[in-house]
PDB file with SEQRES, HELIX, SHEET and CRYST1 records, atoms N, CA, C and O in Angstrom:
SEQRES   1 A   91  MET ASN VAL ASP PRO PHE VAL GLU THR GLU ARG LYS ILE          
SEQRES   2 A   91  GLU ALA VAL LYS GLN ARG TYR THR PRO GLU TYR PHE LYS          
SEQRES   3 A   91  ALA THR LYS PHE THR GLY PRO GLY ILE PRO PRO TRP LYS          
SEQRES   4 A   91  SER ASP LEU LEU SER LYS ARG TYR SER SER ASP VAL ILE          
SEQRES   5 A   91  ARG GLN TYR GLU GLU LYS ALA TRP ARG GLU PHE SER LYS          
SEQRES   6 A   91  TRP LYS LYS VAL ASN ALA PRO SER VAL ASP LEU HIS PRO          
SEQRES   7 A   91  PRO TYR GLU PHE GLU PHE PRO ILE ARG GLN PRO MET LEU          
HELIX    1 AA1 PRO A    5  ARG A   19  1                                  15    
HELIX    2 AA2 PRO A   22  THR A   28  1                                   7    
HELIX    3 AA3 PRO A   37  ASN A   70  1                                  34    
HELIX    4 AA4 PRO A   79  PHE A   82  5                                   4    
CRYST1    1.000    1.000    1.000  90.00  90.00  90.00 P 1           1          
ATOM      1  N   MET A   1     146.160  61.026 123.216  1.00  0.00           N  
ATOM      2  CA  MET A   1     146.153  59.661 123.404  1.00  0.00           C  
ATOM      3  C   MET A   1     145.952  59.082 121.882  1.00  0.00           C  
ATOM      4  O   MET A   1     144.975  59.400 121.204  1.00  0.00           O  
ATOM      5  N   ASN A   2     146.939  58.234 121.438  1.00  0.00           N  
ATOM      6  CA  ASN A   2     146.954  57.649 120.182  1.00  0.00           C  
ATOM      7  C   ASN A   2     146.382  56.335 120.152  1.00  0.00           C  
ATOM      8  O   ASN A   2     146.997  55.506 120.823  1.00  0.00           O  
ATOM      9  N   VAL A   3     145.410  55.953 119.574  1.00  0.00           N  
ATOM     10  CA  VAL A   3     144.799  54.721 119.530  1.00  0.00           C  
ATOM     11  C   VAL A   3     145.338  53.916 118.298  1.00  0.00           C  
ATOM     12  O   VAL A   3     145.524  54.478 117.219  1.00  0.00           O  
ATOM     13  N   ASP A   4     145.584  52.574 118.492  1.00  0.00           N  
ATOM     14  CA  ASP A   4     146.098  51.706 117.409  1.00  0.00           C  
ATOM     15  C   ASP A   4     144.974  51.703 116.409  1.00  0.00           C  
ATOM     16  O   ASP A   4     143.822  51.459 116.771  1.00  0.00           O  
ATOM     17  N   PRO A   5     145.282  51.966 115.165  1.00  0.00           N  
ATOM     18  CA  PRO A   5     144.318  51.874 114.050  1.00  0.00           C  
ATOM     19  C   PRO A   5     143.702  50.477 113.832  1.00  0.00           C  
ATOM     20  O   PRO A   5     142.537  50.359 113.454  1.00  0.00           O  
ATOM     21  N   PHE A   6     144.515  49.407 114.079  1.00  0.00           N  
ATOM     22  CA  PHE A   6     144.040  48.046 114.060  1.00  0.00           C  
ATOM     23  C   PHE A   6     142.945  47.666 115.045  1.00  0.00           C  
ATOM     24  O   PHE A   6     141.946  47.018 114.730  1.00  0.00           O  
ATOM     25  N   VAL A   7     143.230  48.146 116.330  1.00  0.00           N  
ATOM     26  CA  VAL A   7     142.206  48.024 117.392  1.00  0.00           C  
ATOM     27  C   VAL A   7     140.996  48.834 117.129  1.00  0.00           C  
ATOM     28  O   VAL A   7     139.869  48.396 117.360  1.00  0.00           O  
ATOM     29  N   GLU A   8     141.211  49.960 116.669  1.00  0.00           N  
ATOM     30  CA  GLU A   8     140.087  50.903 116.349  1.00  0.00           C  
ATOM     31  C   GLU A   8     139.188  50.320 115.261  1.00  0.00           C  
ATOM     32  O   GLU A   8     137.961  50.408 115.311  1.00  0.00           O  
ATOM     33  N   THR A   9     139.885  49.698 114.240  1.00  0.00           N  
ATOM     34  CA  THR A   9     139.041  49.066 113.082  1.00  0.00           C  
ATOM     35  C   THR A   9     138.220  47.920 113.633  1.00  0.00           C  
ATOM     36  O   THR A   9     137.036  47.786 113.327  1.00  0.00           O  
ATOM     37  N   GLU A  10     138.865  47.084 114.458  1.00  0.00           N  
ATOM     38  CA  GLU A  10     138.170  46.005 115.120  1.00  0.00           C  
ATOM     39  C   GLU A  10     136.924  46.438 115.968  1.00  0.00           C  
ATOM     40  O   GLU A  10     135.867  45.807 115.996  1.00  0.00           O  
ATOM     41  N   ARG A  11     137.194  47.648 116.687  1.00  0.00           N  
ATOM     42  CA  ARG A  11     136.160  48.128 117.607  1.00  0.00           C  
ATOM     43  C   ARG A  11     134.970  48.512 116.792  1.00  0.00           C  
ATOM     44  O   ARG A  11     133.833  48.167 117.115  1.00  0.00           O  
ATOM     45  N   LYS A  12     135.255  49.280 115.655  1.00  0.00           N  
ATOM     46  CA  LYS A  12     134.108  49.755 114.803  1.00  0.00           C  
ATOM     47  C   LYS A  12     133.411  48.586 114.270  1.00  0.00           C  
ATOM     48  O   LYS A  12     132.181  48.574 114.333  1.00  0.00           O  
ATOM     49  N   ILE A  13     134.053  47.581 113.744  1.00  0.00           N  
ATOM     50  CA  ILE A  13     133.405  46.358 113.210  1.00  0.00           C  
ATOM     51  C   ILE A  13     132.507  45.739 114.195  1.00  0.00           C  
ATOM     52  O   ILE A  13     131.380  45.335 113.907  1.00  0.00           O  
ATOM     53  N   GLU A  14     133.066  45.671 115.433  1.00  0.00           N  
ATOM     54  CA  GLU A  14     132.208  45.017 116.501  1.00  0.00           C  
ATOM     55  C   GLU A  14     130.918  45.831 116.756  1.00  0.00           C  
ATOM     56  O   GLU A  14     129.819  45.308 116.944  1.00  0.00           O  
ATOM     57  N   ALA A  15     131.146  47.103 116.746  1.00  0.00           N  
ATOM     58  CA  ALA A  15     130.047  47.958 117.120  1.00  0.00           C  
ATOM     59  C   ALA A  15     128.892  47.906 115.923  1.00  0.00           C  
ATOM     60  O   ALA A  15     127.692  48.041 116.167  1.00  0.00           O  
ATOM     61  N   VAL A  16     129.395  47.706 114.698  1.00  0.00           N  
ATOM     62  CA  VAL A  16     128.490  47.540 113.582  1.00  0.00           C  
ATOM     63  C   VAL A  16     127.800  46.151 113.781  1.00  0.00           C  
ATOM     64  O   VAL A  16     126.589  46.061 113.576  1.00  0.00           O  
ATOM     65  N   LYS A  17     128.511  45.092 114.165  1.00  0.00           N  
ATOM     66  CA  LYS A  17     127.820  43.777 114.402  1.00  0.00           C  
ATOM     67  C   LYS A  17     126.788  43.795 115.435  1.00  0.00           C  
ATOM     68  O   LYS A  17     125.757  43.131 115.327  1.00  0.00           O  
ATOM     69  N   GLN A  18     127.059  44.579 116.481  1.00  0.00           N  
ATOM     70  CA  GLN A  18     126.011  44.657 117.556  1.00  0.00           C  
ATOM     71  C   GLN A  18     124.768  45.534 117.108  1.00  0.00           C  
ATOM     72  O   GLN A  18     123.640  45.371 117.574  1.00  0.00           O  
ATOM     73  N   ARG A  19     125.064  46.390 116.245  1.00  0.00           N  
ATOM     74  CA  ARG A  19     123.934  47.312 115.826  1.00  0.00           C  
ATOM     75  C   ARG A  19     122.975  46.676 114.813  1.00  0.00           C  
ATOM     76  O   ARG A  19     121.755  46.614 114.973  1.00  0.00           O  
ATOM     77  N   TYR A  20     123.604  46.242 113.829  1.00  0.00           N  
ATOM     78  CA  TYR A  20     122.856  45.711 112.684  1.00  0.00           C  
ATOM     79  C   TYR A  20     122.615  44.226 112.812  1.00  0.00           C  
ATOM     80  O   TYR A  20     123.106  43.439 112.003  1.00  0.00           O  
ATOM     81  N   THR A  21     121.902  43.858 113.772  1.00  0.00           N  
ATOM     82  CA  THR A  21     121.440  42.514 114.050  1.00  0.00           C  
ATOM     83  C   THR A  21     120.301  42.144 113.175  1.00  0.00           C  
ATOM     84  O   THR A  21     119.653  43.070 112.689  1.00  0.00           O  
ATOM     85  N   PRO A  22     119.974  40.954 112.913  1.00  0.00           N  
ATOM     86  CA  PRO A  22     118.717  40.596 112.167  1.00  0.00           C  
ATOM     87  C   PRO A  22     117.543  41.138 112.783  1.00  0.00           C  
ATOM     88  O   PRO A  22     116.622  41.421 112.016  1.00  0.00           O  
ATOM     89  N   GLU A  23     117.379  41.345 114.035  1.00  0.00           N  
ATOM     90  CA  GLU A  23     116.192  41.884 114.804  1.00  0.00           C  
ATOM     91  C   GLU A  23     116.100  43.336 114.371  1.00  0.00           C  
ATOM     92  O   GLU A  23     114.976  43.823 114.248  1.00  0.00           O  
ATOM     93  N   TYR A  24     117.146  44.053 114.135  1.00  0.00           N  
ATOM     94  CA  TYR A  24     117.108  45.500 113.709  1.00  0.00           C  
ATOM     95  C   TYR A  24     116.409  45.601 112.302  1.00  0.00           C  
ATOM     96  O   TYR A  24     115.497  46.393 112.066  1.00  0.00           O  
ATOM     97  N   PHE A  25     116.945  44.698 111.378  1.00  0.00           N  
ATOM     98  CA  PHE A  25     116.294  44.786 110.049  1.00  0.00           C  
ATOM     99  C   PHE A  25     114.966  44.277 109.959  1.00  0.00           C  
ATOM    100  O   PHE A  25     114.177  44.690 109.109  1.00  0.00           O  
ATOM    101  N   LYS A  26     114.658  43.322 110.870  1.00  0.00           N  
ATOM    102  CA  LYS A  26     113.285  42.734 110.949  1.00  0.00           C  
ATOM    103  C   LYS A  26     112.240  43.859 111.330  1.00  0.00           C  
ATOM    104  O   LYS A  26     111.161  44.051 110.770  1.00  0.00           O  
ATOM    105  N   ALA A  27     112.750  44.533 112.350  1.00  0.00           N  
ATOM    106  CA  ALA A  27     111.748  45.591 112.830  1.00  0.00           C  
ATOM    107  C   ALA A  27     111.677  46.790 111.887  1.00  0.00           C  
ATOM    108  O   ALA A  27     110.631  47.438 111.841  1.00  0.00           O  
ATOM    109  N   THR A  28     112.656  47.100 111.182  1.00  0.00           N  
ATOM    110  CA  THR A  28     112.583  48.301 110.301  1.00  0.00           C  
ATOM    111  C   THR A  28     112.310  47.991 108.923  1.00  0.00           C  
ATOM    112  O   THR A  28     111.756  48.889 108.288  1.00  0.00           O  
ATOM    113  N   LYS A  29     112.573  46.925 108.321  1.00  0.00           N  
ATOM    114  CA  LYS A  29     112.355  46.665 106.898  1.00  0.00           C  
ATOM    115  C   LYS A  29     111.401  45.531 106.673  1.00  0.00           C  
ATOM    116  O   LYS A  29     110.524  45.697 105.825  1.00  0.00           O  
ATOM    117  N   PHE A  30     111.459  44.476 107.282  1.00  0.00           N  
ATOM    118  CA  PHE A  30     110.742  43.238 106.848  1.00  0.00           C  
ATOM    119  C   PHE A  30     109.671  42.870 107.752  1.00  0.00           C  
ATOM    120  O   PHE A  30     109.542  41.706 108.131  1.00  0.00           O  
ATOM    121  N   THR A  31     108.848  43.861 108.139  1.00  0.00           N  
ATOM    122  CA  THR A  31     107.553  43.532 108.750  1.00  0.00           C  
ATOM    123  C   THR A  31     106.421  44.072 107.919  1.00  0.00           C  
ATOM    124  O   THR A  31     106.481  45.212 107.459  1.00  0.00           O  
ATOM    125  N   GLY A  32     105.442  43.320 107.725  1.00  0.00           N  
ATOM    126  CA  GLY A  32     104.293  43.728 107.008  1.00  0.00           C  
ATOM    127  C   GLY A  32     103.164  42.683 106.956  1.00  0.00           C  
ATOM    128  O   GLY A  32     103.400  41.524 107.294  1.00  0.00           O  
ATOM    129  N   PRO A  33     102.030  43.038 106.570  1.00  0.00           N  
ATOM    130  CA  PRO A  33     100.992  42.061 106.518  1.00  0.00           C  
ATOM    131  C   PRO A  33     101.186  40.929 105.473  1.00  0.00           C  
ATOM    132  O   PRO A  33     100.631  39.842 105.634  1.00  0.00           O  
ATOM    133  N   GLY A  34     101.953  41.182 104.436  1.00  0.00           N  
ATOM    134  CA  GLY A  34     102.038  40.137 103.336  1.00  0.00           C  
ATOM    135  C   GLY A  34     103.363  39.330 103.600  1.00  0.00           C  
ATOM    136  O   GLY A  34     103.561  38.379 102.844  1.00  0.00           O  
ATOM    137  N   ILE A  35     104.192  39.562 104.471  1.00  0.00           N  
ATOM    138  CA  ILE A  35     105.402  38.758 104.594  1.00  0.00           C  
ATOM    139  C   ILE A  35     105.242  37.756 105.752  1.00  0.00           C  
ATOM    140  O   ILE A  35     105.014  38.146 106.897  1.00  0.00           O  
ATOM    141  N   PRO A  36     105.366  36.451 105.427  1.00  0.00           N  
ATOM    142  CA  PRO A  36     105.305  35.522 106.474  1.00  0.00           C  
ATOM    143  C   PRO A  36     106.493  35.576 107.362  1.00  0.00           C  
ATOM    144  O   PRO A  36     107.569  36.016 106.958  1.00  0.00           O  
ATOM    145  N   PRO A  37     106.303  35.115 108.616  1.00  0.00           N  
ATOM    146  CA  PRO A  37     107.386  35.273 109.610  1.00  0.00           C  
ATOM    147  C   PRO A  37     108.723  34.519 109.237  1.00  0.00           C  
ATOM    148  O   PRO A  37     109.828  34.995 109.497  1.00  0.00           O  
ATOM    149  N   TRP A  38     108.549  33.393 108.654  1.00  0.00           N  
ATOM    150  CA  TRP A  38     109.873  32.635 108.209  1.00  0.00           C  
ATOM    151  C   TRP A  38     110.553  33.385 107.275  1.00  0.00           C  
ATOM    152  O   TRP A  38     111.781  33.445 107.342  1.00  0.00           O  
ATOM    153  N   LYS A  39     109.847  34.056 106.280  1.00  0.00           N  
ATOM    154  CA  LYS A  39     110.460  34.816 105.244  1.00  0.00           C  
ATOM    155  C   LYS A  39     111.135  36.060 105.857  1.00  0.00           C  
ATOM    156  O   LYS A  39     112.250  36.455 105.515  1.00  0.00           O  
ATOM    157  N   SER A  40     110.365  36.638 106.788  1.00  0.00           N  
ATOM    158  CA  SER A  40     110.881  37.811 107.298  1.00  0.00           C  
ATOM    159  C   SER A  40     112.240  37.587 108.030  1.00  0.00           C  
ATOM    160  O   SER A  40     113.158  38.401 107.927  1.00  0.00           O  
ATOM    161  N   ASP A  41     112.324  36.493 108.746  1.00  0.00           N  
ATOM    162  CA  ASP A  41     113.487  36.008 109.486  1.00  0.00           C  
ATOM    163  C   ASP A  41     114.603  35.814 108.475  1.00  0.00           C  
ATOM    164  O   ASP A  41     115.719  36.279 108.704  1.00  0.00           O  
ATOM    165  N   LEU A  42     114.342  35.158 107.391  1.00  0.00           N  
ATOM    166  CA  LEU A  42     115.378  34.721 106.453  1.00  0.00           C  
ATOM    167  C   LEU A  42     115.948  35.989 105.762  1.00  0.00           C  
ATOM    168  O   LEU A  42     117.160  36.145 105.610  1.00  0.00           O  
ATOM    169  N   LEU A  43     114.957  36.947 105.322  1.00  0.00           N  
ATOM    170  CA  LEU A  43     115.371  38.163 104.784  1.00  0.00           C  
ATOM    171  C   LEU A  43     116.323  39.137 105.556  1.00  0.00           C  
ATOM    172  O   LEU A  43     117.311  39.718 105.108  1.00  0.00           O  
ATOM    173  N   SER A  44     115.761  39.185 106.907  1.00  0.00           N  
ATOM    174  CA  SER A  44     116.599  40.001 107.876  1.00  0.00           C  
ATOM    175  C   SER A  44     117.980  39.438 108.138  1.00  0.00           C  
ATOM    176  O   SER A  44     118.929  40.219 108.210  1.00  0.00           O  
ATOM    177  N   LYS A  45     118.147  38.205 108.279  1.00  0.00           N  
ATOM    178  CA  LYS A  45     119.465  37.568 108.535  1.00  0.00           C  
ATOM    179  C   LYS A  45     120.366  37.809 107.363  1.00  0.00           C  
ATOM    180  O   LYS A  45     121.519  38.215 107.506  1.00  0.00           O  
ATOM    181  N   ARG A  46     119.810  37.545 106.175  1.00  0.00           N  
ATOM    182  CA  ARG A  46     120.530  37.768 104.964  1.00  0.00           C  
ATOM    183  C   ARG A  46     120.962  39.233 104.718  1.00  0.00           C  
ATOM    184  O   ARG A  46     122.117  39.461 104.359  1.00  0.00           O  
ATOM    185  N   TYR A  47     120.095  40.207 104.893  1.00  0.00           N  
ATOM    186  CA  TYR A  47     120.419  41.488 104.910  1.00  0.00           C  
ATOM    187  C   TYR A  47     121.461  41.971 105.850  1.00  0.00           C  
ATOM    188  O   TYR A  47     122.394  42.715 105.549  1.00  0.00           O  
ATOM    189  N   SER A  48     121.189  41.439 107.098  1.00  0.00           N  
ATOM    190  CA  SER A  48     122.210  41.842 108.178  1.00  0.00           C  
ATOM    191  C   SER A  48     123.549  41.328 107.946  1.00  0.00           C  
ATOM    192  O   SER A  48     124.523  42.028 108.225  1.00  0.00           O  
ATOM    193  N   SER A  49     123.679  40.143 107.449  1.00  0.00           N  
ATOM    194  CA  SER A  49     125.078  39.571 107.113  1.00  0.00           C  
ATOM    195  C   SER A  49     125.667  40.245 105.879  1.00  0.00           C  
ATOM    196  O   SER A  49     126.892  40.278 105.765  1.00  0.00           O  
ATOM    197  N   ASP A  50     124.910  40.767 104.982  1.00  0.00           N  
ATOM    198  CA  ASP A  50     125.327  41.546 103.762  1.00  0.00           C  
ATOM    199  C   ASP A  50     125.958  42.979 104.156  1.00  0.00           C  
ATOM    200  O   ASP A  50     127.006  43.442 103.706  1.00  0.00           O  
ATOM    201  N   VAL A  51     125.093  43.580 105.096  1.00  0.00           N  
ATOM    202  CA  VAL A  51     125.613  44.924 105.605  1.00  0.00           C  
ATOM    203  C   VAL A  51     126.794  44.827 106.392  1.00  0.00           C  
ATOM    204  O   VAL A  51     127.699  45.652 106.267  1.00  0.00           O  
ATOM    205  N   ILE A  52     126.854  43.796 107.264  1.00  0.00           N  
ATOM    206  CA  ILE A  52     128.054  43.634 108.078  1.00  0.00           C  
ATOM    207  C   ILE A  52     129.292  43.193 107.263  1.00  0.00           C  
ATOM    208  O   ILE A  52     130.406  43.605 107.586  1.00  0.00           O  
ATOM    209  N   ARG A  53     129.124  42.396 106.255  1.00  0.00           N  
ATOM    210  CA  ARG A  53     130.277  41.998 105.366  1.00  0.00           C  
ATOM    211  C   ARG A  53     130.763  43.255 104.583  1.00  0.00           C  
ATOM    212  O   ARG A  53     131.964  43.428 104.377  1.00  0.00           O  
ATOM    213  N   GLN A  54     129.839  44.105 104.163  1.00  0.00           N  
ATOM    214  CA  GLN A  54     130.146  45.140 103.266  1.00  0.00           C  
ATOM    215  C   GLN A  54     130.991  46.167 104.191  1.00  0.00           C  
ATOM    216  O   GLN A  54     132.010  46.683 103.731  1.00  0.00           O  
ATOM    217  N   TYR A  55     130.565  46.442 105.454  1.00  0.00           N  
ATOM    218  CA  TYR A  55     131.218  47.245 106.267  1.00  0.00           C  
ATOM    219  C   TYR A  55     132.579  46.855 106.675  1.00  0.00           C  
ATOM    220  O   TYR A  55     133.480  47.686 106.787  1.00  0.00           O  
ATOM    221  N   GLU A  56     132.739  45.554 106.906  1.00  0.00           N  
ATOM    222  CA  GLU A  56     133.965  44.882 107.305  1.00  0.00           C  
ATOM    223  C   GLU A  56     134.967  45.059 106.030  1.00  0.00           C  
ATOM    224  O   GLU A  56     136.125  45.410 106.256  1.00  0.00           O  
ATOM    225  N   GLU A  57     134.570  44.840 104.805  1.00  0.00           N  
ATOM    226  CA  GLU A  57     135.430  45.038 103.628  1.00  0.00           C  
ATOM    227  C   GLU A  57     135.850  46.421 103.551  1.00  0.00           C  
ATOM    228  O   GLU A  57     137.034  46.675 103.332  1.00  0.00           O  
ATOM    229  N   LYS A  58     134.914  47.427 103.725  1.00  0.00           N  
ATOM    230  CA  LYS A  58     135.272  48.825 103.708  1.00  0.00           C  
ATOM    231  C   LYS A  58     136.330  49.281 104.723  1.00  0.00           C  
ATOM    232  O   LYS A  58     137.291  49.988 104.419  1.00  0.00           O  
ATOM    233  N   ALA A  59     136.047  48.776 106.063  1.00  0.00           N  
ATOM    234  CA  ALA A  59     136.960  49.089 107.090  1.00  0.00           C  
ATOM    235  C   ALA A  59     138.290  48.615 106.974  1.00  0.00           C  
ATOM    236  O   ALA A  59     139.224  49.368 107.253  1.00  0.00           O  
ATOM    237  N   TRP A  60     138.511  47.271 106.535  1.00  0.00           N  
ATOM    238  CA  TRP A  60     139.719  46.769 106.361  1.00  0.00           C  
ATOM    239  C   TRP A  60     140.517  47.341 105.097  1.00  0.00           C  
ATOM    240  O   TRP A  60     141.748  47.352 105.079  1.00  0.00           O  
ATOM    241  N   ARG A  61     139.765  47.795 104.087  1.00  0.00           N  
ATOM    242  CA  ARG A  61     140.396  48.440 102.958  1.00  0.00           C  
ATOM    243  C   ARG A  61     140.865  49.793 103.413  1.00  0.00           C  
ATOM    244  O   ARG A  61     141.939  50.209 102.980  1.00  0.00           O  
ATOM    245  N   GLU A  62     140.153  50.519 104.252  1.00  0.00           N  
ATOM    246  CA  GLU A  62     140.680  51.721 104.760  1.00  0.00           C  
ATOM    247  C   GLU A  62     141.952  51.552 105.659  1.00  0.00           C  
ATOM    248  O   GLU A  62     142.876  52.365 105.668  1.00  0.00           O  
ATOM    249  N   PHE A  63     141.903  50.425 106.403  1.00  0.00           N  
ATOM    250  CA  PHE A  63     143.031  50.207 107.327  1.00  0.00           C  
ATOM    251  C   PHE A  63     144.266  49.912 106.435  1.00  0.00           C  
ATOM    252  O   PHE A  63     145.354  50.447 106.651  1.00  0.00           O  
ATOM    253  N   SER A  64     144.059  49.086 105.479  1.00  0.00           N  
ATOM    254  CA  SER A  64     145.230  48.700 104.560  1.00  0.00           C  
ATOM    255  C   SER A  64     145.775  49.927 103.852  1.00  0.00           C  
ATOM    256  O   SER A  64     146.990  50.021 103.678  1.00  0.00           O  
ATOM    257  N   LYS A  65     144.919  50.902 103.422  1.00  0.00           N  
ATOM    258  CA  LYS A  65     145.408  52.145 102.859  1.00  0.00           C  
ATOM    259  C   LYS A  65     146.189  52.881 103.855  1.00  0.00           C  
ATOM    260  O   LYS A  65     147.262  53.385 103.525  1.00  0.00           O  
ATOM    261  N   TRP A  66     145.710  52.990 105.117  1.00  0.00           N  
ATOM    262  CA  TRP A  66     146.467  53.773 106.170  1.00  0.00           C  
ATOM    263  C   TRP A  66     147.741  53.104 106.387  1.00  0.00           C  
ATOM    264  O   TRP A  66     148.773  53.766 106.500  1.00  0.00           O  
ATOM    265  N   LYS A  67     147.736  51.747 106.458  1.00  0.00           N  
ATOM    266  CA  LYS A  67     148.966  50.937 106.719  1.00  0.00           C  
ATOM    267  C   LYS A  67     150.028  51.147 105.585  1.00  0.00           C  
ATOM    268  O   LYS A  67     151.227  51.279 105.829  1.00  0.00           O  
ATOM    269  N   LYS A  68     149.543  51.164 104.452  1.00  0.00           N  
ATOM    270  CA  LYS A  68     150.429  51.225 103.323  1.00  0.00           C  
ATOM    271  C   LYS A  68     151.180  52.628 103.298  1.00  0.00           C  
ATOM    272  O   LYS A  68     152.349  52.686 102.919  1.00  0.00           O  
ATOM    273  N   VAL A  69     150.435  53.828 103.737  1.00  0.00           N  
ATOM    274  CA  VAL A  69     150.915  55.125 103.831  1.00  0.00           C  
ATOM    275  C   VAL A  69     151.868  55.268 105.005  1.00  0.00           C  
ATOM    276  O   VAL A  69     152.918  55.897 104.871  1.00  0.00           O  
ATOM    277  N   ASN A  70     151.535  54.719 106.110  1.00  0.00           N  
ATOM    278  CA  ASN A  70     152.332  54.896 107.298  1.00  0.00           C  
ATOM    279  C   ASN A  70     153.278  53.807 107.610  1.00  0.00           C  
ATOM    280  O   ASN A  70     154.043  53.961 108.562  1.00  0.00           O  
ATOM    281  N   ALA A  71     153.310  52.716 106.908  1.00  0.00           N  
ATOM    282  CA  ALA A  71     154.327  51.615 107.190  1.00  0.00           C  
ATOM    283  C   ALA A  71     155.729  52.126 106.828  1.00  0.00           C  
ATOM    284  O   ALA A  71     155.929  52.753 105.788  1.00  0.00           O  
ATOM    285  N   PRO A  72     156.693  51.839 107.719  1.00  0.00           N  
ATOM    286  CA  PRO A  72     158.041  52.156 107.299  1.00  0.00           C  
ATOM    287  C   PRO A  72     158.518  51.440 106.010  1.00  0.00           C  
ATOM    288  O   PRO A  72     158.253  50.264 105.760  1.00  0.00           O  
ATOM    289  N   SER A  73     159.195  52.202 105.271  1.00  0.00           N  
ATOM    290  CA  SER A  73     159.717  51.541 103.962  1.00  0.00           C  
ATOM    291  C   SER A  73     160.955  50.709 104.291  1.00  0.00           C  
ATOM    292  O   SER A  73     161.897  51.165 104.938  1.00  0.00           O  
ATOM    293  N   VAL A  74     160.904  49.457 103.808  1.00  0.00           N  
ATOM    294  CA  VAL A  74     162.006  48.609 104.077  1.00  0.00           C  
ATOM    295  C   VAL A  74     162.380  48.134 102.649  1.00  0.00           C  
ATOM    296  O   VAL A  74     161.548  47.684 101.861  1.00  0.00           O  
ATOM    297  N   ASP A  75     163.699  48.272 102.383  1.00  0.00           N  
ATOM    298  CA  ASP A  75     164.164  47.877 101.007  1.00  0.00           C  
ATOM    299  C   ASP A  75     164.910  46.627 101.311  1.00  0.00           C  
ATOM    300  O   ASP A  75     165.929  46.698 101.999  1.00  0.00           O  
ATOM    301  N   LEU A  76     164.478  45.466 100.844  1.00  0.00           N  
ATOM    302  CA  LEU A  76     165.022  44.250 101.084  1.00  0.00           C  
ATOM    303  C   LEU A  76     166.369  43.977 100.270  1.00  0.00           C  
ATOM    304  O   LEU A  76     167.249  43.192 100.623  1.00  0.00           O  
ATOM    305  N   HIS A  77     166.371  44.716  99.190  1.00  0.00           N  
ATOM    306  CA  HIS A  77     167.734  44.641  98.410  1.00  0.00           C  
ATOM    307  C   HIS A  77     168.253  46.039  98.161  1.00  0.00           C  
ATOM    308  O   HIS A  77     168.012  46.603  97.093  1.00  0.00           O  
ATOM    309  N   PRO A  78     168.957  46.611  99.117  1.00  0.00           N  
ATOM    310  CA  PRO A  78     169.480  47.960  98.862  1.00  0.00           C  
ATOM    311  C   PRO A  78     170.295  48.052  97.700  1.00  0.00           C  
ATOM    312  O   PRO A  78     170.913  47.060  97.315  1.00  0.00           O  
ATOM    313  N   PRO A  79     170.368  49.229  97.050  1.00  0.00           N  
ATOM    314  CA  PRO A  79     171.122  49.240  95.718  1.00  0.00           C  
ATOM    315  C   PRO A  79     172.662  48.939  95.944  1.00  0.00           C  
ATOM    316  O   PRO A  79     173.278  48.448  94.997  1.00  0.00           O  
ATOM    317  N   TYR A  80     173.282  49.182  97.052  1.00  0.00           N  
ATOM    318  CA  TYR A  80     174.605  48.927  97.283  1.00  0.00           C  
ATOM    319  C   TYR A  80     174.983  47.496  97.542  1.00  0.00           C  
ATOM    320  O   TYR A  80     176.162  47.156  97.629  1.00  0.00           O  
ATOM    321  N   GLU A  81     173.967  46.652  97.666  1.00  0.00           N  
ATOM    322  CA  GLU A  81     174.174  45.244  97.955  1.00  0.00           C  
ATOM    323  C   GLU A  81     174.980  44.441  96.873  1.00  0.00           C  
ATOM    324  O   GLU A  81     175.861  43.624  97.141  1.00  0.00           O  
ATOM    325  N   PHE A  82     174.552  44.789  95.601  1.00  0.00           N  
ATOM    326  CA  PHE A  82     175.154  44.130  94.386  1.00  0.00           C  
ATOM    327  C   PHE A  82     176.145  45.052  93.732  1.00  0.00           C  
ATOM    328  O   PHE A  82     176.457  44.785  92.571  1.00  0.00           O  
ATOM    329  N   GLU A  83     176.672  46.080  94.304  1.00  0.00           N  
ATOM    330  CA  GLU A  83     177.520  47.004  93.788  1.00  0.00           C  
ATOM    331  C   GLU A  83     178.856  46.446  93.609  1.00  0.00           C  
ATOM    332  O   GLU A  83     179.411  46.560  92.516  1.00  0.00           O  
ATOM    333  N   PHE A  84     179.446  45.824  94.630  1.00  0.00           N  
ATOM    334  CA  PHE A  84     180.795  45.279  94.569  1.00  0.00           C  
ATOM    335  C   PHE A  84     180.710  43.768  94.202  1.00  0.00           C  
ATOM    336  O   PHE A  84     179.782  43.054  94.583  1.00  0.00           O  
ATOM    337  N   PRO A  85     181.687  43.359  93.477  1.00  0.00           N  
ATOM    338  CA  PRO A  85     181.765  41.973  93.037  1.00  0.00           C  
ATOM    339  C   PRO A  85     182.215  41.134  94.364  1.00  0.00           C  
ATOM    340  O   PRO A  85     182.973  41.615  95.206  1.00  0.00           O  
ATOM    341  N   ILE A  86     181.677  39.867  94.446  1.00  0.00           N  
ATOM    342  CA  ILE A  86     182.041  38.993  95.502  1.00  0.00           C  
ATOM    343  C   ILE A  86     183.422  38.484  95.143  1.00  0.00           C  
ATOM    344  O   ILE A  86     183.775  38.107  94.026  1.00  0.00           O  
ATOM    345  N   ARG A  87     184.182  38.528  96.287  1.00  0.00           N  
ATOM    346  CA  ARG A  87     185.593  38.030  96.127  1.00  0.00           C  
ATOM    347  C   ARG A  87     185.537  36.568  96.310  1.00  0.00           C  
ATOM    348  O   ARG A  87     184.767  35.983  97.071  1.00  0.00           O  
ATOM    349  N   GLN A  88     186.430  36.029  95.537  1.00  0.00           N  
ATOM    350  CA  GLN A  88     186.566  34.469  95.594  1.00  0.00           C  
ATOM    351  C   GLN A  88     187.579  34.237  96.669  1.00  0.00           C  
ATOM    352  O   GLN A  88     188.573  34.950  96.809  1.00  0.00           O  
ATOM    353  N   PRO A  89     187.261  33.129  97.484  1.00  0.00           N  
ATOM    354  CA  PRO A  89     188.250  32.873  98.508  1.00  0.00           C  
ATOM    355  C   PRO A  89     189.559  32.357  97.913  1.00  0.00           C  
ATOM    356  O   PRO A  89     189.519  31.670  96.892  1.00  0.00           O  
ATOM    357  N   MET A  90     190.705  32.653  98.499  1.00  0.00           N  
ATOM    358  CA  MET A  90     191.885  32.144  97.899  1.00  0.00           C  
ATOM    359  C   MET A  90     192.187  30.670  98.375  1.00  0.00           C  
ATOM    360  O   MET A  90     192.141  30.308  99.551  1.00  0.00           O  
ATOM    361  N   LEU A  91     192.499  29.878  97.306  1.00  0.00           N  
ATOM    362  CA  LEU A  91     192.807  28.466  97.618  1.00  0.00           C  
ATOM    363  C   LEU A  91     194.188  28.134  97.731  1.00  0.00           C  
ATOM    364  O   LEU A  91     194.525  26.979  97.989  1.00  0.00           O  
TER     365      LEU A  91                                                      
END                                                                             
């Protein structure tokens, strides 16, 4: 079964968005006696959005590399297009 790489990339990004929520980082990184709750919320939201953005950029960069390698080559101006002179219509 061959999965479309575009759909696979979107699926991976969605999985990362669901995993790395602000609550995930709040529970793992930004809890402590010296951090006020409002600052913990702010830091966890910012860190979550940064991690998701970085992963999205990486995933789409990998997809574009795959697409560049596997895309069919299309030559918009084949070499023979301009090989012969254009005939002038007879008046």
